[in-house]
TORZA-794606 format. One line per 3 residues: number of its first residue (from 1); their letters; for each residue z, x, y of C-alpha. Coordinates in steps of 0.1 Angstrom, whole numbers, plus 5000, padded with zeros to 4 digits. Each point is the difference from the previous one (the first is absolute). Layout:
! TORZA-794606
NUM	a	Z:X:Y; ...
***
This chain:
! TORZA-794606
1	mlq	1073:6643:4205; 5014:5034:4987; 5006:5015:5035
4	rla	5021:4968:5008; 5019:4997:4974; 5011:5042:5006
7	lvv	5006:4989:5035; 5027:4973:4991; 5015:5024:4971
10	svl	5003:5024:5032; 5014:4978:5025; 5024:4983:4973
13	mlt	5013:5037:4989; 5006:5007:5034; 5016:4967:5005
16	vcl	5024:5008:4976; 5007:5034:5014; 5007:4983:5034
19	ltv	5023:4977:4982; 5016:5029:4984; 5008:5019:5030
22	pqg	5039:5000:5015; 5005:4977:5026; 5011:5028:5027
25	vfa	4961:5016:4997; 4991:4960:5021; 5034:4999:5020
28	aeg	4990:5033:5024; 4968:4978:5010; 5006:4963:4998
31	gag	5027:4992:4984; 4990:4979:4974; 5013:5007:4961
34	nvd	4975:4980:4984; 4961:5006:4993; 4982:4965:5008
37	lsa	4982:4996:4965; 4983:4968:5015; 4981:5011:5031
40	lid	4985:5032:4983; 4989:4973:4975; 4986:4980:5030
43	llr	4986:5031:5015; 4983:5012:4967; 4983:4965:4996
46	ekg	4987:5001:5037; 4984:5031:4998; 4983:4988:4970
49	vls	5017:5023:4970; 5016:4973:4985; 4985:4964:4990
52	ede	5019:4970:5007; 5012:4997:4963; 5008:5037:4999
55	aal	5021:4993:5029; 5018:4968:4987; 5007:5020:4966
58	lrk	5015:5025:5019; 5022:4976:5023; 5016:4984:4968
61	rpv	5016:5039:4988; 5036:5002:5012; 5006:5015:5036
64	vdv	5021:5031:4991; 5034:5004:5034; 5009:5037:5007
67	pva	5039:5001:5001; 5012:5004:5034; 5023:5031:4995
70	esr	5034:5006:5018; 5001:5028:5027; 5021:5025:4988
73	ees	5033:4996:5027; 4997:4962:4985; 5002:5012:4962
76	spv	5025:5025:5001; 5023:5000:4973; 5030:5006:5020
79	raa	5010:4983:5032; 5032:5004:5021; 5018:4970:5008
82	reg	5027:4994:5022; 5028:4973:4991; 5013:4995:5035
85	ndg	4998:5024:5031; 5029:5021:4978; 4997:4996:4963
88	pvr	4987:5024:4980; 4961:5006:4993; 4992:4981:4967
91	ltt	4972:5014:4978; 4977:4977:4982; 4969:5000:4979
94	saa	4968:4986:5014; 4985:4967:4985; 4966:5023:4997
97	plt	4990:5022:4975; 5003:5041:5010; 4962:4999:4984
100	qap	4971:4975:4993; 5001:5015:4965; 4972:4991:4974
103	pdq	5004:4970:4975; 5010:5032:4974; 5028:5014:5022
106	psv	5034:4984:5011; 5007:4999:5032; 5025:5023:5022
109	klp	5034:4986:5001; 5032:5007:5014; 5028:4997:4983
112	gwl	5018:4968:5010; 5038:5013:5002; 4983:5013:5037
115	nri	5004:4964:5015; 5041:5001:4991; 5003:5030:5018
118	sig	5014:5007:5038; 5001:5030:5021; 5013:5005:5030
121	gdi	5021:5025:5019; 5009:5016:5044; 5007:5037:5016
124	rlr	5019:4997:5030; 5002:5031:5021; 5038:5003:5026
127	yqa	5009:5019:5026; 5037:4999:5003; 5025:5012:5025
130	dlf	5037:4997:4996; 5022:5002:5034; 5031:5007:4995
133	deg	5032:4989:5028; 5017:5033:5015; 5035:5005:4979
136	nyp	4991:4987:4973; 5024:5005:4969; 4984:5020:4971
139	ffe	5003:4981:4970; 4991:5010:4964; 4962:4992:4989
142	dpn	5022:4987:4964; 5032:4988:4998; 5005:5019:4971
145	dld	4986:5036:5003; 5021:5013:5027; 4976:5026:5005
148	eil	4968:4979:5020; 5011:4993:5033; 4979:4972:5016
151	ntt	4980:5010:5032; 5013:4980:5026; 4995:5021:5032
154	ddr	4968:5016:5001; 4966:4977:5005; 4975:4999:4975
157	qrf	4962:4998:4991; 4986:4989:4976; 4967:4994:4983
160	ryr	5000:4980:4967; 4974:4976:4975; 5004:4975:4979
163	ari	4978:4996:4973; 4997:4971:4972; 4977:4983:4979
166	sla	5001:4972:4974; 4985:4984:4973; 5007:4969:4980
169	aqv	4982:4982:4972; 4999:4964:4989; 5009:5007:4962
172	nde	5001:4963:4994; 4993:4965:5022; 5045:5003:5003
175	lka	5003:5036:5001; 4989:5027:5020; 5011:5039:4999
178	afr	5006:5026:5031; 5009:5027:5008; 4997:5023:5035
181	lat	5006:5034:5008; 5010:5014:5030; 5013:5036:5019
184	gne	5039:5003:5004; 5024:5008:4979; 5029:4994:4966
187	sdp	5031:5007:5026; 4990:4971:5032; 4995:4967:4986
190	vst	4991:4987:5038; 4975:5023:5012; 4964:5010:4983
193	ndt	4994:5024:5032; 4989:5039:4999; 5001:5020:5026
196	lgd	4977:5023:5007; 5010:5040:5006; 5011:5012:4959
199	tfn	4975:5027:5006; 4965:4981:4984; 5023:4993:4968
202	kdn	4988:4975:4984; 5018:4968:4997; 5019:4971:4974
205	vlf	4980:4967:4988; 5025:4979:4986; 5000:4964:4982
208	dqa	5010:4974:5030; 4996:4971:4980; 4994:4994:4963
211	yle	5001:4965:4985; 4990:4968:4984; 4997:4968:5017
214	wqp	5006:4969:4977; 4983:4961:5019; 5002:4977:4975
217	tpl	4992:4973:5023; 4991:5004:5037; 5039:4993:5012
220	ltv	5016:5022:4979; 4997:5042:5003; 5017:5024:4976
223	tgg	5003:5036:5013; 5013:5034:4983; 5002:5031:4997
226	rip	4997:5019:5032; 4989:4973:5026; 4995:4995:5034
229	npw	5028:4985:5023; 5000:4961:4987; 5023:4985:5031
232	fst	4993:4990:5030; 5016:5023:5021; 5001:5028:5028
235	dlv	5007:5036:5004; 5035:4991:5011; 5005:4999:4964
238	wdk	4977:5014:4983; 4977:5029:5009; 4960:4992:4997
241	dln	4992:5027:4976; 5026:4990:4977; 4991:4985:4969
244	feg	5023:4987:4972; 5005:5006:4962; 5007:4971:4982
247	lav	4991:4967:4994; 4995:4972:5025; 4986:4960:4994
250	tyr	4986:4981:5032; 4993:4964:4995; 4983:4984:5029
253	qry	4995:4961:5010; 4981:4985:5021; 5014:4967:5007
256	ldw	4981:4984:5032; 4967:5013:5017; 5027:5015:5027
259	lgg	5032:5004:4976; 5003:5029:4976; 5030:5014:4980
262	fat	5003:5035:4984; 5030:5012:4975; 5004:5040:4991
265	lga	5023:5014:4970; 4998:5039:4992; 5024:5025:4982
268	fpv	4996:5036:5005; 5016:5031:4987; 5011:5024:5033
271	qev	5010:5025:4974; 5004:5007:4960; 5033:5023:4997
274	ers	5001:5018:4964; 5035:4993:4981; 5005:4972:5025
277	ekd	5007:4963:5001; 4995:5003:5035; 4968:5001:5007
280	kwl	4992:4987:5035; 4973:4973:5000; 4991:4975:5032
283	ygg	4996:4960:4990; 4987:4978:5027; 4987:4965:5006
286	qlg	4980:4986:5033; 4992:4965:5009; 4980:4992:5028
289	idl	4977:4967:5012; 4965:5002:5019; 4995:4973:5030
292	grv	4959:5011:5003; 4980:4992:5026; 5011:4973:5021
295	dgi	4979:4990:5032; 4998:5042:4995; 5036:5009:4995
298	sfr	5014:5010:4966; 5034:5012:4992; 5012:5020:4973
301	lag	5037:5000:4987; 5018:5018:4973; 5034:5012:4988
304	ayy	5005:5026:4976; 5027:5017:4982; 5002:5036:4988
307	hyt	5030:5008:4974; 5006:5035:4992; 5016:5012:4972
310	hte	5023:5037:4994; 4989:5013:5029; 5037:5001:5018
313	grr	5023:5023:4993; 5041:5002:4989; 5025:5028:5009
316	qtd	5020:5013:4969; 5037:4986:5005; 5009:5028:4974
319	pnv	5015:5027:5023; 4993:5028:4965; 4960:4990:5008
322	edp	4986:5026:5026; 4968:4976:5002; 5009:4971:5027
325	vee	4977:4984:4986; 4997:4980:4959; 4966:5015:5003
328	das	4966:5010:5019; 4990:4960:5010; 4982:5013:5031
331	pqs	4963:4989:4995; 4973:5018:5003; 4980:5010:5027
334	lql	5023:4989:5028; 4993:4995:5033; 5022:5001:5033
337	dnt	5026:4983:5006; 5019:4982:4972; 5042:5006:5000
340	pii	5006:5023:4974; 5026:5014:4984; 5003:5040:5002
343	gld	5006:5025:4975; 5021:5028:4995; 4971:5024:5007
346	gst	4991:4973:5036; 4973:4991:4978; 4987:4958:5002
349	vgl	5011:4988:4961; 5002:4961:5002; 4996:4976:5025
352	aad	5031:4981:5011; 4982:4961:5006; 4988:4980:4974
355	fhe	4965:4980:5009; 4992:4964:4997; 4975:5000:5027
358	ldi	4989:4964:5012; 4970:5002:5017; 4982:4971:5025
361	lat	4969:5000:5016; 4972:4976:5019; 4971:5007:5021
364	ldi	4982:4971:5018; 4960:5009:5004; 4986:4981:5034
367	afw	4960:4996:4994; 4989:4982:5028; 4976:5026:5011
370	dpi	4988:5007:4968; 4991:5029:4990; 5028:5012:5019
373	hvv	5033:4995:4988; 5035:5000:5017; 5027:5005:4974
376	flg	5034:5005:5001; 5027:5010:4977; 5036:4995:4993
379	eyv	5017:5021:4974; 5041:5002:4990; 5016:5020:4969
382	kni	5035:5001:4996; 5020:5018:4969; 5024:4970:4987
385	gyd	5015:5030:4973; 5014:5015:5029; 5036:5007:5007
388	kde	5015:5023:5024; 5033:5006:4986; 4986:5005:4964
391	vde	4972:5023:5016; 5027:5022:5020; 5017:5001:4970
394	rag	4973:5015:4980; 4993:5024:5028; 5033:5010:5005
397	gef	5006:4993:5036; 4977:4978:5026; 4965:5019:5005
400	feg	4988:4975:5022; 5018:4974:5024; 4995:4967:4992
403	nqd	4980:4977:4976; 4965:5018:4989; 4986:4969:4985
406	mgy	4978:4992:5019; 4955:5001:5014; 4978:4982:5019
409	mfg	4961:5003:5017; 4983:4975:5016; 4967:5010:5019
412	aav	4963:4984:5003; 4964:5010:4998; 4970:4989:5020
415	ghq	4959:5004:4988; 4981:4995:4968; 5016:4997:4964
418	kvd	4979:5029:4990; 4988:5032:5017; 4970:5010:4979
421	dlg	4971:4999:5021; 4987:5009:5039; 5018:4979:5022
424	rwt	5030:4988:4986; 5033:5013:5010; 5041:4991:5000
427	vyg	5028:5009:5017; 5034:4998:4990; 5035:5004:5007
430	yyk	5038:4991:4988; 5036:5017:4999; 5021:5012:4971
433	yle	5035:5001:4993; 5013:5006:4965; 5032:5010:4991
436	ada	5015:5024:4977; 5004:4983:4970; 4984:4970:5008
439	vls	4971:5012:4975; 4997:5029:4974; 4987:5025:5018
442	sft	4973:5019:4974; 4978:4969:5006; 4995:4994:5040
445	dsd	4980:5013:5021; 4991:5033:4999; 4984:5006:5034
448	fhl	5026:4982:5020; 5030:5025:5013; 4989:5024:4972
451	ggt	5007:4978:4979; 5030:4980:4981; 5025:4976:5020
454	nak	5028:5001:5027; 4971:4996:5022; 4986:4980:5035
457	gwv	4972:5005:5023; 4963:4985:5011; 4967:5003:4981
460	aga	4964:4997:5016; 4968:4998:4988; 4962:4991:5002
463	evg	4968:5003:4978; 4964:5000:5009; 4973:4997:4981
466	lmk	4970:5027:5002; 4976:4989:4972; 5004:4985:4965
469	ntw	5026:5002:4982; 5012:5031:5021; 5025:5000:5029
472	lsa	5023:5016:5027; 5040:4991:5001; 5025:5015:5022
475	kwq	5041:4991:4992; 5028:5014:5023; 5036:4996:4988
478	sad	5033:5007:5019; 5030:5000:4980; 5036:5010:5006
481	eie	5032:4997:4973; 5021:4970:5006; 5032:5014:4986
484	gef	5005:5039:5013; 5036:5010:5000; 5015:5009:4964
487	dge	5041:5009:5004; 4998:5007:5035; 4969:5022:5000
490	efp	4966:4990:5014; 4968:5005:4979; 4971:4987:5019
493	lgv	4965:4994:4988; 4973:4992:5018; 4960:5003:4999
496	dtl	4974:4985:5009; 4964:4999:4975; 4967:5000:5014
499	qid	4976:4991:4969; 4957:5000:5007; 4977:4989:4972
502	lna	4968:5002:4990; 4994:4974:4972; 4975:4993:4977
505	kf	4993:4978:4968; 4975:4991:4977
***
């Protein structure tokens, strides 16, 4: 009897040990995570170690399950999840604790604010060749600095890059805070490129965006600070790298499954002038409609009005005043080729035209062959603040022949809507025509015709996906001046630009 009792105690101790061994010890063999106590009792009874009464007594005791542990990969406390194909990476906390802590110790947790943080970014490597026509006129690089001459005669090849990283935090259910850092410089609002070849020197990183976005309802969005472009637009009016400083309010409403509308209002200080009541401002408004997915066709139409204040110069009427304008009214960061007011030293001291721009843009998306889309685009812009006689009077003569108040663009694209994976592609082509005073030159496309206005020509390009979130693109731009004669003298400027980009985003 003592022998049998000792054997039973030994077997039960072995069983307890088996029950406390982690599941992973057995998983490699049979994969089962629990010990079958009932089968073990039956085996002991068959061997005569336990009697029927002793076996029945043991069966009445509760069965202990060994918890199944999660794999190391599944229980990782931080995982990356994408919000769409081009959204930022969102850091989220895992539902499982880091460790199975003893009862007298708290579980290890990540702070909850990580759920509200989004991080994203991109980098672009570029080869660019500027090929100039023979006989181009050497223009000033900066109209206000006569010592800087724009290269318009010697072909130029450059290797450039752009790097950006953004962070957004969901402060609460209605408010988001965001900022983005980017390469570039403070003197060029329409480019974030940095050119390689400065003796391996370090480069600048600047705040490209910094804003608060308030969304009290799904229909209304209010954004303030240094904000992304709030307009439905192309680079005919606004360069793709341009961000706005000020306040924008956007309202979007879906009336029917196939019909929606949107409206945007904005106010932006362009240039604050100390000791002056003539700060330069931009006020804008846009109305648009969306006709969506009717038999594979969608259409968007929008009309916008952009009103600048105090960007025009006015000539002095007092003959005793040497300065030809009342004040330096020229906006900062001018590109070619708005009608200028020339100072006594030959520099541009003001602009002759008012800029009150009416912009109409339409796109037609045909998706019969989805995911392949055929998209047509047409845009027309007119400076309704332009007055030819007033411009000539301010400029002190006829700088350009005829009115210079209109621009347009039309073209098409075929391919995938997003080129963000292997096998995706798109090709496009369009024609641009932008007269000298159709828009303020400071903020239009910085690549076409070396940037600015008074330009016409063709653009063609293609993009092809290389792997996930990595693609190669190429663009060819061929542009000439529209009006190249002043006071009987020719001022030709023609340039072809090739850009080949390797892009990656995360």
